[in-house]
C-alpha positions in Angstrom: 3.4 -72.5 -12.0 5.3 -73.3 -15.0 4.1 -74.2 -18.5 4.3 -77.6 -19.8 7.4 -76.7 -21.9 9.3 -75.1 -18.9 12.4 -76.6 -17.8 11.2 -75.8 -14.2 7.9 -77.5 -14.1 9.1 -80.3 -12.5 10.7 -78.8 -9.9 9.5 -79.2 -6.2 8.0 -75.7 -4.8 9.7 -74.9 -1.3 8.8 -72.3 1.0 11.0 -70.5 3.6 10.0 -68.4 6.2 11.7 -65.2 7.2 12.2 -63.7 10.5 9.2 -61.7 10.6 7.2 -64.9 9.8 6.8 -64.0 6.2 6.6 -66.9 3.5 8.7 -67.1 0.4 7.7 -69.5 -2.2 10.4 -70.7 -4.5 11.5 -73.3 -6.9 14.1 -75.9 -5.8 17.4 -76.2 -7.4 17.8 -77.2 -11.1 20.5 -79.6 -11.6 21.7 -79.8 -15.5 22.5 -83.1 -16.8 26.3 -83.8 -17.6 27.7 -86.2 -20.3 29.2 -88.9 -18.4 28.0 -88.4 -15.1 26.4 -90.7 -12.8 23.0 -89.7 -14.3 24.1 -90.4 -18.5 22.0 -88.4 -20.8 19.7 -90.0 -22.7 20.9 -91.4 -26.2 19.9 -88.5 -29.1 17.2 -89.0 -31.7 19.0 -87.0 -34.3 22.0 -85.0 -34.9 21.8 -81.5 -36.2 24.8 -79.0 -37.5 24.9 -75.3 -36.4 24.7 -73.0 -39.4 26.4 -70.1 -40.0 25.0 -66.8 -38.0 22.1 -69.1 -36.9 20.4 -68.0 -33.8 19.3 -70.2 -30.8 15.6 -69.6 -31.4 15.8 -70.7 -35.1 18.1 -73.6 -34.1 15.8 -75.0 -31.7 12.7 -74.2 -34.0 14.5 -76.0 -36.8 15.6 -79.2 -34.5 12.5 -78.8 -32.0 9.8 -77.2 -33.9 9.6 -74.9 -30.8 12.0 -72.4 -30.1 11.2 -72.1 -26.1 12.5 -76.2 -26.1 16.2 -74.3 -26.4 16.9 -75.9 -22.9 16.5 -79.4 -24.3 19.1 -78.8 -27.1 21.2 -77.3 -24.0 20.8 -80.4 -21.7 21.0 -83.2 -24.7 25.0 -81.4 -25.4 25.8 -80.9 -22.0 25.8 -77.1 -22.3 24.9 -74.7 -19.5 25.2 -71.1 -21.5 22.6 -71.8 -24.0 24.2 -68.9 -26.4 27.3 -70.9 -26.7 25.5 -73.1 -29.1 24.7 -70.4 -31.7 28.3 -69.6 -31.4 29.5 -73.1 -32.3 29.0 -73.0 -36.3 29.5 -76.1 -38.0 29.4 -78.2 -34.5 27.3 -81.3 -34.9 24.9 -81.2 -31.6 22.7 -84.2 -30.5 18.9 -83.5 -31.1 16.7 -84.8 -27.9 12.9 -85.7 -28.6 11.0 -82.7 -28.3 
C-alpha cells in the first residue's frame, strides 16, 4: 500500500464495517516518538545545523540524501510539525540513519 520509504509502511491495515455492511480499509494510528518517553529515540548518527531560508526538502536532501525521508528528521528530533524544522535557523538537529 505504501512505498518502502513511507512512515506508514509498517503500520497494520485495519478494516471497519459500516452499518450498511461496506468495508473500509484504513491504516492504524502512527505514534510519533517522544524524547525522554518510555521508548527513547535512537541515538543520532550525526548532527546538522539548519541554514537560513533552508526549505524542509533541501534540509532533508542535504542530511539524509532523500527529501521524502523528512519524517525521519522529525522523529529523531521529537517534532510533530515538519515545517517547524525549516524555521529553526541555526538550530542543531539530530540526523538519524537514512
